[in-house]
Steps between C-alpha positions, in 0.01 A plus 500: 500500500189379670484303823468164325812533284729450796341158556481379143796687351534669163298335226564651157837572342527846347682588180721802551715728286798613708614859449769713659374578851149365439306218342180477299251218549399378154285209616331513843606276784612490861867407458798435272759226536866545580692414182762307699315326785145486365379649828179705469545872568191706582481808278491728803830342617677505161820703535766335282494436125703529183373731227745347251400139571138572600539281811389542861712400802397414855793672674790738437747211539327300226487808278871567545594136441300503173670826397841338550395190302370701205801730490758218514630581846438153649 
């Protein structure tokens, strides 16, 4: 991140392949979007995703809620 990014924010959305414990950027960019909220997530802050659904999540709570939805627990 350079000093101007904090003023102008992330600009390009990356395409990412989510893997167990890691992810691979397939198309360059600064961020991905949370699959539930649409909130941009900087790649260096990306911590939560689903390998099965190939989705990123902004927080552990959102990730867990999505897990429950997909697995019929809600």
